[in-house]
N, C-alpha and C positions, 0 to 999 in steps of 0.2 A: 142544819142537817147536812151530812157529808154526801158528796156526789160519788156515785159508784158507777164504774164502767165495766160492762161485761161483754165478752166476745159472744155473739149470738149466731153468727153465720160464718162459715168457713167452707167455701166451695172451691175445690181444686179443678183446674182446667188442664187436661193432658193433651198432648199432640198425638194424632193418630199414629199407631204403631209404636208408641213409646210409653213408658211408665213415669216419665219425668213430668213434674208440674211446671207448666209454662206460665200460668197465671193463677191468681187467687181472687175470689170475690170475698171480701171481708165485710162483715156487719158488726157494729158495736152499738150496744144500747147503753145510754147514760140515764141514770135515775137519780132524782133528788127526793129523798123522803120515802114514805110508804103510802100506798093508795088511800089510807084513811086520813092522812095529814092534809091540812088545807093548802100547804105549799108543795104538795106532791107534783112532780113533773117528770115526764119521760120522753126521750127522743132517740131515734135510731138513725145511724149514719151508715151508708154503704159506699164502698169503693172497690174498684178492680185494680190490682197491681200485677204488672207483667214482669217477668224475670229480668228484662233488660231496661227497666225503669231507671233513669239516671240517679234518682234519689233513694229509692226504696227497693231496688232490684235485688235479686237473690240468685244463688247457684241452682242449676238444674239438678234436682234430686227427686226421687219418687216420694209418694205420700208418706211412706214409712220414715222419711227423714224429717218430718214435721211432727214433733211429739209433744210440744207444749203450747199453751195459749200465748205465752210471752213471745215465742218465735213468730206467731201470726200477727199479734198486735204491733210488733216491731216493724211490720211492713207498711204501717200507716202512720200519719202524723197525728198521734194521739193528743198532743198539746193543742193543735189546731181545733180538733173536734171538741176537746174539753172547753176551750175558750168560746166556741160557737154555742155550745150547750149552756154555758154560764150566761151568755148574752140572752139566750132564749128564756131562761129562767127569770132573769131580771125583767125582760119585757112583759112576761105574763104575770109576774108578781107585783110589778110596779106600773100599773096602767096609767095612761095620761089622765090629766084632770078633764073636766067637762069640756067638750069641744064646742066652739061657736063658729059659725060661718062668717067670713068677711065678705059680705055681699057687695061692697063697693069696690072690690079689687078688680083691676083691669090688667090685661096682659100688656107689658111695656112694649 
């Protein structure tokens, strides 16, 4: 099943007395499958990005300058969140075998 990423939160933070966006709170929900599927999994990631971020900074413009989801998701490292999500899916869909205690273990 394909992994889908959807922008679910976009909260602009404005400086008092200005209409320019100084920071964004971005939330992206990753989904694998549909709720009825046995391999269904969903996780949401949040981050706050400020205009002067050295990697994902942006020009100071008002909220009207932000017109597409692509503009907002470009503010975050989507590849990183996708990789983390894939690891989460793997960890819940491939549980470890039966665990046994090593009772004779001692701290070196």
